[in-house]
N, C-alpha and C positions, 0 to 999 in steps of 0.2 A: 108140574116141576120144579124140582126146590134150587132154591136162590143159595149161592151159595155164601152171600151173607150175611144169611140168616144165624148163624152163628155170632157172626160176629156182634149183628143188632140186640140179640138176646144179651151178650154181654154188655153191649152199653148197657140198657136198661136195667142188666143188675147194680151195675155200677152207677147209673143214677138213683136208683131206689135206695141203695146205699150212705149216699150224698144226701137223698132228701132225709130220709131216716134219722142220721147223725146230725142233721142241721135242725130237727123237729125236736130231738131229744135236745139239743143244746140249747135251744130256745127254751123249752120247757124247766132246766134248768134253770138258766138266768132268770127268768120269769121268777120263779121258787125262790133263790138267792134274794131277788130284790123286795119280793116282802117283808121277807128276814129285817131288815135296815128301814121298815117302815112301820109305826102303828097301824092298827092296835097289838099285840102280840099275843095270844091264847095262850098261856101260860099253863092252864087246865089238861086241853089237848097234847100240850109237848110233855108234858107228865106220862099223861096213858100210855104214848110212844115211847118216851123213855122208857119205861118200867116193861112196856111190850118187850123193846128193844133187849134190855140189861137184864132185869130178872128173871123172867121166865125163858129167857133163850141161857141160864147161866145152866140147868143141868146137860145139856146135848152139849153144850159147849166144854165143858169140866169134861166128861163121861169122855167125848173126842179128843181133847189132849193130853187126860192121863193113861191111855190107852196107844195114843203116838206115842209117847215119848217113852214107854216101855217098849214099845215095837221096836223104833231107833236104837235104842240100848242097846237091843239081842242084836240086831243086822249089825251094825256095827261092832260090836266085839265079834261075830263072826267072821265078819271081812278081815278086820285089820291086825284078827288070829292068825291069819297065813304068813302077814309079813312084822310078825313079834311085833305089832306096836299096839297091842289090846291100850295103853295109859293114854290112848287121845279119843277113848268114847266118851267122857264125858265132856269132853271139848266140842266135840261133834252134836251132840247129844244138844248141849245148849247152844249152841249154835245154826243146828237145823230148827231148832221148835221156835227160838225168840226171831230168827230171821225170818223165818217161812213158812213153815205149817202151823204154827199161834195166830198168824194175822189170817192167811191163806183158807186155813180150817175153818177157823170162827167164820170167817166170812161165807163160804159156802152154805156150814150148817143155819148161822143167820138168814142166809137168802134163802134156803128151802122152809124155813119157816114162818120168819117174820114177813120175805118180802111178797112170799103167796098171800099173808091173812091180807095183807097192805090192796096186794090187787086185788083181791074177791069183795072185801069192804070197798073200796072206791067203785069199783068194777060193779058191783049189786049197786050203790048210793046211782052210780048214771043210770043204769036203766031202769032203773025204779025214778029217774027224774026227780029224787033228793040234792042230787048235785046243780039241777035248773032253781027247786025250789029255794035254796041258797039265795041266787041272784036275788029273786024276788022278793026275797028280805032286806037285801040290801046288804048282801057279807060274800066278800068275793071268797072264792071257792079254794084259791091258790093259796092265799094268806090263811083260809081255814082248815082247810085241809091238809096243805103239800108242805108248805115252810115246814109247820111244828115237827113235820117227823123227817125232813129233812135236816133238819139240825139234832131231830133226839138220836137219828142214827149215826153222827160227825160227830157224836161224843161218847154215845153208849157203847159202840164197839169199841174203842180204843179200851175202856174200863174191862171188859170182855177179856181184851186181846190180854192186859195183866194177868187177869185171875189165868186165862190158858195159859201163858207160859213159865208162869210158875209151878203151876197144876202137871202139865207136860215134861217141863227139870224133874218135880219131884217124882215122877211116873219111873226117867229113868235112873234117879238117884235109888230108889226101891231094887229096879230091879239089880242096878249095880253092886248094892252094897251085899240082898239078899241072895240072889240066886249068882251071878257071876263075880263073886270074891275080892271087891275090890273093898277098903279100907273106909270108915265115913268120912277121917280127915281127908285125905288122898283126895279123891271124890269131890270133895265142895270145894279142896283148892285149886284142882286142877277145874274146873268148872268156872270158879272166878276167876283164873288166870286167864279164861280165852274170852270169855265176855266185857265186851265194850260200852262206851256210851255210845259208840257211833250202830252197833247191834240193837241196844232197847229204842233208841228215834226214830231210827227206819221200821220197826214195827210198830209204834206208834203213829207215826202216820201213814203208813200202809194201811193199817188201823181205821181211821178216819177217812181216808179217801175210798175202801173199801162200803165203809157204813154208808158215806154219802149215797153211793153208788146203788145200793141195797135199795135206801129208801125212796132216791130217782127214778130206778126201773121199776120198783112197788108202783110208786103213786104215778109216774108215765102210761106205765098200761092199765093198770086200773081206773084213771080217770077218761083214757080216750077208749074206751070198750065199749062195744057195739054191739050188738041182736041176741039181748036177753040172755039166757043160763050159760047157752052154748057161748054167748062171745065172752063173758066172765073164766068162764075155763079157760077160753084160749087164751084171756088176757094173765090168766096166772102163769099158766104153762110158760109166756113168751115170758113175763116177769124173772122168773128164776133161773132160763134159761140165758137170756142177756146178762142177768146178774151176773152168772159164774163164767161168763166167758171174758166179760168186762170183767172180774176179779182178777183172772189166770194174766191177763194183757197186763193190766196195769201194774200187774205184780212184777212182771218183768220188767215195765218204765221203768218201776220206783226202785228196782234191784239194778239198774243199769244207772242209776242216779249216782242213788249212794255206794253203791260200790264197784262200778266200775272204773279201770284204773286209765 
């Protein structure tokens, strides 16, 4: 006979599991950040992670940004033409790209590329006992593997987002001037009139938070992976999914913090 309290018990287990997971990630993050404040610092590993984040992710981020800017320009013009407000197209493009599309799309692209790679690398090290070998060599795995990646992600993604913002606005500019008939001077003037310092600051703050989240989720799931190749695959998937969900969640929270009246 089915117990009528079974659904409630299942909900309770889900809530407890969620709280336990959040707590584990928070403790992992605190441990990783604490090692950034204590010597030694592995500069070579930081440089390697930074190049992986920034340089090798640049092509996919740039392509995503320019086509997003072009699409936003076309869609905005089509929508505003119904109200004879086509002149607002440039402002909508720059605000959409700088406030949201730049940091969010760059974060999601980097999560799929770098977050998965980090989880796979650390997961492979875990299942092949290389992380345990570091301990036998008196090397703290959190300081050696996690801390440099957290710092690299936090610094590199804002730089990527600056490039994404510029290229995204450029994509809108090209469509606006070459296809939609805007004058070059008028489009640039409208862009600068709409853009404010707070928009740029919010974009960079979001990018820093998203970069930290990507590195954290990649390291966390890779570091805790178990079960051979299957476990590494599961950790890679979990890193990308959890990073993407957290990026979207923190995007709302940060937007609320910067722009809610």
